[in-house]
Backbone bond lengths (Angstrom), bond angles and torsions (degrees), N, CA, C in turn:
res aa  C-N    CA-C-N  psi(-1)  N-CA   C-N-CA  omega(-1)  CA-C   N-CA-C  phi
1 X - - - 1.453 - - 1.528 108.63 -
2 X 1.321 116.05 137.86 1.452 121.78 175.99 1.518 108.01 -109.80
3 X 1.303 115.19 119.32 1.463 121.22 -178.09 1.518 107.73 -142.91
4 X 1.323 115.95 134.57 1.460 119.70 175.59 1.512 109.09 -139.25
5 X 1.288 116.13 154.25 1.463 121.44 177.01 1.521 107.64 -79.49
6 X 1.322 117.24 121.01 1.458 121.88 179.93 1.525 111.47 -81.83
7 X 1.346 115.66 -47.72 1.460 117.85 -179.07 1.518 110.18 -152.13
8 X 1.301 113.97 159.35 1.456 122.51 172.73 1.514 105.51 -108.76
9 X 1.340 116.22 122.79 1.458 121.82 -177.52 1.527 109.83 -91.19
10 X 1.315 115.79 134.53 1.458 122.03 179.24 1.514 107.72 -123.08
11 X 1.334 116.04 111.70 1.463 121.37 177.15 1.524 108.96 -74.84
12 X 1.330 117.02 138.61 1.457 120.51 179.78 1.526 110.31 -157.19
13 X 1.322 115.20 157.28 1.459 120.78 176.84 1.529 110.65 -74.29
14 X 1.335 116.65 -37.23 1.457 122.13 -177.38 1.533 109.49 -128.48
15 X 1.335 117.29 87.79 1.463 118.75 -176.98 1.525 114.06 -59.70
16 X 1.326 117.90 -28.79 1.460 120.20 179.71 1.519 111.14 -65.88
17 X 1.322 117.87 -45.05 1.467 121.24 -179.61 1.518 111.55 -68.20
18 X 1.323 117.18 -44.60 1.463 120.27 -177.51 1.527 110.27 -69.37
19 X 1.322 117.78 -42.73 1.470 120.56 177.78 1.530 110.68 -63.67
20 X 1.325 117.23 -38.32 1.470 119.80 178.80 1.523 110.59 -62.09
21 X 1.337 117.04 -41.17 1.462 120.49 176.96 1.527 110.09 -59.54
22 X 1.337 117.17 -52.40 1.462 121.01 -176.30 1.530 111.87 -68.41
23 X 1.320 117.97 -32.61 1.462 120.95 177.22 1.526 109.67 -61.75
24 X 1.321 115.81 -45.33 1.460 120.41 179.51 1.529 110.93 -71.13
25 X 1.322 117.09 -41.53 1.468 120.98 -178.31 1.524 111.69 -62.00
26 X 1.329 117.20 -44.08 1.458 121.42 -175.54 1.523 114.37 -94.17
27 X 1.322 116.95 -17.21 1.462 120.02 -175.27 1.520 112.16 72.81
28 X 1.328 116.26 28.20 1.466 121.64 -178.33 1.515 110.28 -90.30
29 X 1.328 115.72 168.30 1.463 121.89 -178.33 1.526 110.44 -105.61
30 X 1.307 114.93 148.15 1.465 122.15 176.76 1.523 107.56 -86.82
31 X 1.339 117.62 118.45 1.463 120.59 -175.24 1.519 113.26 -111.74
32 X 1.310 117.52 -9.07 1.467 121.03 179.44 1.518 107.63 -155.44
33 X 1.329 115.40 137.20 1.463 119.39 179.61 1.512 109.94 -148.44
34 X 1.315 115.23 124.99 1.454 123.97 171.56 1.517 106.60 -132.90
35 X 1.329 118.78 170.44 1.460 119.41 -177.33 1.531 114.63 -55.56
36 X 1.327 117.97 -31.71 1.458 120.23 -175.71 1.519 114.72 -115.06
37 X 1.337 117.74 7.95 1.461 119.00 178.91 1.527 111.47 -157.46
38 X 1.318 113.92 144.22 1.461 121.91 178.53 1.521 107.39 -136.57
39 X 1.332 116.22 139.95 1.464 121.54 177.24 1.523 109.12 -115.64
40 X 1.334 114.90 133.34 1.459 121.46 171.89 1.520 108.65 -113.79
41 X 1.341 115.43 140.89 1.457 121.85 176.59 1.522 108.72 -131.82
42 X 1.333 116.62 158.25 1.466 119.30 176.97 1.529 110.84 -58.92
43 X 1.321 116.98 161.10 1.464 119.63 178.66 1.526 111.44 -55.17
44 X 1.310 116.28 138.78 1.466 121.77 179.04 1.523 109.74 -57.32
45 X 1.324 115.62 132.40 1.453 121.46 177.91 1.518 115.15 80.67
46 X 1.335 117.69 -2.57 1.464 119.98 178.96 1.527 109.47 -77.14
47 X 1.328 118.28 164.30 1.473 120.20 178.31 1.534 112.86 -59.39
48 X 1.327 118.17 -25.23 1.458 122.11 179.82 1.526 113.05 -84.70
49 X 1.322 117.61 -18.20 1.466 121.67 -176.73 1.530 109.94 -60.91
50 X 1.313 116.16 123.95 1.452 121.44 -179.95 1.517 113.67 80.81
51 X 1.335 117.30 -3.11 1.463 121.98 -179.72 1.527 110.14 -112.45
52 X 1.329 116.39 -54.94 1.465 120.70 -179.79 1.526 109.41 -70.41
53 X 1.325 117.28 142.34 1.471 119.02 177.22 1.532 110.95 -63.24
54 X 1.336 115.52 145.83 1.459 120.85 173.31 1.530 108.60 -67.87
55 X 1.315 116.43 159.82 1.466 121.33 171.16 1.521 107.50 -108.14
56 X 1.316 116.66 124.83 1.465 123.17 -179.13 1.514 108.30 -113.45
57 X 1.324 116.90 116.79 1.459 123.07 -179.61 1.524 108.43 -99.55
58 X 1.320 115.91 117.96 1.463 122.34 -174.61 1.514 110.96 -114.97
59 X 1.330 116.60 132.55 1.463 120.56 176.26 1.525 109.26 -73.27
60 X 1.327 115.64 127.12 1.461 122.19 173.46 1.529 107.13 -131.44
61 X 1.329 117.59 149.81 1.461 119.49 -175.28 1.523 114.48 -78.74
62 X 1.320 117.85 -13.31 1.461 120.49 -173.99 1.523 111.06 -103.32
63 X 1.348 117.96 139.00 1.459 120.00 175.18 1.535 110.01 -71.38
64 X 1.333 115.64 164.23 1.457 120.00 176.92 1.529 108.36 -57.94
65 X 1.340 118.07 125.20 1.460 120.53 -173.96 1.519 114.48 -75.99
66 X 1.296 119.08 -18.10 1.468 121.63 -177.29 1.514 109.05 177.11
67 X 1.311 115.86 -150.77 1.462 120.73 -178.89 1.516 110.72 -61.62
68 X 1.338 114.98 136.51 1.466 120.80 177.27 1.526 110.22 -59.33
69 X 1.319 116.15 144.09 1.452 121.18 173.67 1.525 110.61 -92.09
70 X 1.307 117.32 -13.60 1.463 123.75 178.84 1.513 106.55 -143.64
71 X 1.319 116.84 136.80 1.465 119.34 177.17 1.514 109.91 -147.13
72 X 1.324 116.16 165.49 1.456 122.76 179.23 1.526 109.84 -92.36
73 X 1.327 116.78 140.22 1.459 123.12 169.35 1.523 106.64 -108.24
74 X 1.322 116.57 124.27 1.456 122.40 -177.74 1.526 109.23 -107.25
75 X 1.328 117.64 138.23 1.466 121.99 -178.42 1.531 108.33 -116.12
76 X 1.331 118.60 99.39 1.465 121.24 -179.79 1.531 112.11 -88.72
77 X 1.310 115.54 172.60 1.462 120.76 172.46 1.527 110.69 -81.15
78 X 1.348 116.63 -29.46 1.469 122.33 -179.37 1.527 107.21 -138.30
79 X 1.317 117.06 105.27 1.461 121.84 -174.19 1.534 112.14 -61.32
80 X 1.330 117.74 -49.38 1.466 120.14 -177.24 1.530 111.64 -61.89
81 X 1.330 116.53 -44.41 1.464 119.99 -179.89 1.525 110.72 -65.03
82 X 1.324 117.16 -38.69 1.468 120.28 -179.34 1.520 111.33 -68.73
83 X 1.325 117.37 -41.20 1.466 120.27 177.24 1.526 109.71 -60.29
84 X 1.316 117.47 -44.81 1.469 121.12 178.81 1.528 110.82 -61.81
85 X 1.332 117.30 -42.63 1.468 120.91 179.98 1.523 110.87 -64.38
86 X 1.326 117.19 -42.99 1.465 120.54 -179.80 1.528 111.44 -65.96
87 X 1.318 116.81 -36.66 1.468 119.89 175.19 1.529 110.02 -62.86
88 X 1.326 117.31 -40.44 1.471 120.25 179.12 1.527 111.69 -65.29
89 X 1.349 117.51 -22.59 1.466 121.53 177.99 1.531 112.94 -87.60
90 X 1.333 117.46 -7.09 1.459 120.24 178.16 1.514 115.46 119.42
91 X 1.332 118.13 0.09 1.461 120.46 176.54 1.526 109.39 -78.66
92 X 1.314 115.40 165.99 1.461 119.83 174.34 1.518 109.82 -141.90
93 X 1.319 115.49 154.11 1.463 120.76 173.96 1.527 107.88 -73.15
94 X 1.318 116.11 142.52 1.465 120.71 177.41 1.517 109.88 -136.31
95 X 1.313 114.90 157.27 1.462 120.98 175.74 1.517 109.04 -109.37
96 X 1.320 114.89 128.92 1.461 121.15 174.30 1.527 108.79 -121.00
97 X 1.332 114.71 21.62 1.453 120.40 -178.66 1.517 113.36 91.40
98 X 1.326 117.93 17.80 1.459 121.51 -174.89 1.525 113.86 -75.09
99 X 1.319 118.89 -16.91 1.461 121.01 -179.51 1.511 112.54 77.09
100 X 1.348 114.92 -176.02 1.472 121.25 -174.79 1.517 113.70 -94.27
101 X 1.297 118.26 -17.21 1.460 120.94 -169.29 1.528 113.81 -102.48
102 X 1.309 117.48 26.38 1.470 120.58 178.72 1.528 109.03 -97.01
103 X 1.316 115.79 159.67 1.465 120.62 -177.30 1.521 112.93 -92.52
104 X 1.322 118.05 -1.63 1.455 121.71 -178.77 1.526 110.00 -115.39
105 X 1.321 115.74 164.94 1.463 122.45 177.39 1.523 107.20 -117.14
106 X 1.335 116.59 124.81 1.455 120.92 177.32 1.519 107.71 -89.81
107 X 1.334 115.09 130.29 1.457 121.28 -178.02 1.517 109.22 -133.49
108 X 1.328 115.97 170.59 1.464 121.87 175.38 1.517 108.45 -135.47
109 X 1.346 115.61 142.52 1.463 120.48 176.46 1.527 109.16 -75.16
110 X 1.330 118.91 -179.27 1.468 120.33 -175.45 1.533 115.79 -58.04
111 X 1.335 119.32 -19.72 1.463 120.58 176.35 1.517 113.28 -104.45
112 X 1.319 117.03 8.78 1.454 120.30 176.23 1.518 115.63 92.08
113 X 1.326 118.32 5.86 1.467 120.69 176.15 1.524 108.58 -71.08
114 X 1.325 116.22 121.43 1.453 121.29 -174.69 1.523 112.08 -78.75
115 X 1.329 115.03 149.40 1.459 122.78 172.84 1.518 107.33 -154.30
116 X 1.317 116.84 163.40 1.461 121.28 -179.29 1.523 110.25 -119.11
117 X 1.321 114.85 143.91 1.455 121.66 173.19 1.528 105.82 -109.43
118 X 1.330 114.89 113.94 1.455 121.84 -175.65 1.521 111.39 -86.25
119 X 1.324 115.80 170.15 1.459 120.96 171.74 1.522 109.04 -68.27
120 X 1.327 117.20 157.40 1.474 118.91 173.02 1.536 109.66 -64.67
121 X 1.322 115.06 154.08 1.460 119.66 173.33 1.529 108.70 -68.79
122 X 1.334 117.32 147.04 1.477 118.84 173.30 1.535 108.96 -61.81
123 X 1.324 118.39 153.12 1.465 120.93 -176.71 1.528 114.08 -53.17
124 X 1.314 117.23 -36.01 1.472 118.89 -178.39 1.521 112.74 -70.59
125 X 1.337 118.61 -15.40 1.456 121.45 178.56 1.525 113.16 -100.32
126 X 1.324 117.09 -6.73 1.452 120.73 -179.14 1.529 109.74 -78.92
127 X 1.342 114.83 138.59 1.466 118.85 -179.94 1.508 110.87 -98.68
């Protein structure tokens, strides 16, 4: 069987604001836009293009009811610099009970959708 994930859907009150945050955060391109939905894809011709799932931002009338059941883990080259950059774009650090001794940073986008910023990969694991 051949099966691949086409897109990850993100429910939000304001898809334009949330998509704008993620577009800037990831450097992805907007490939589809309607009043209630926006699609972001990796940059055309990049190694992720056609491989990484698209992000689909859908307008829903209800706010996030609590902790996300699914979230993105992001792997930067410099964790501290990336956390600072994401905060400047409108993200914030959040606590989900992770404690102080973890290697990742839990954050939320402008509508409270949680995601994690991981440590960089060790040099021997970088491609």
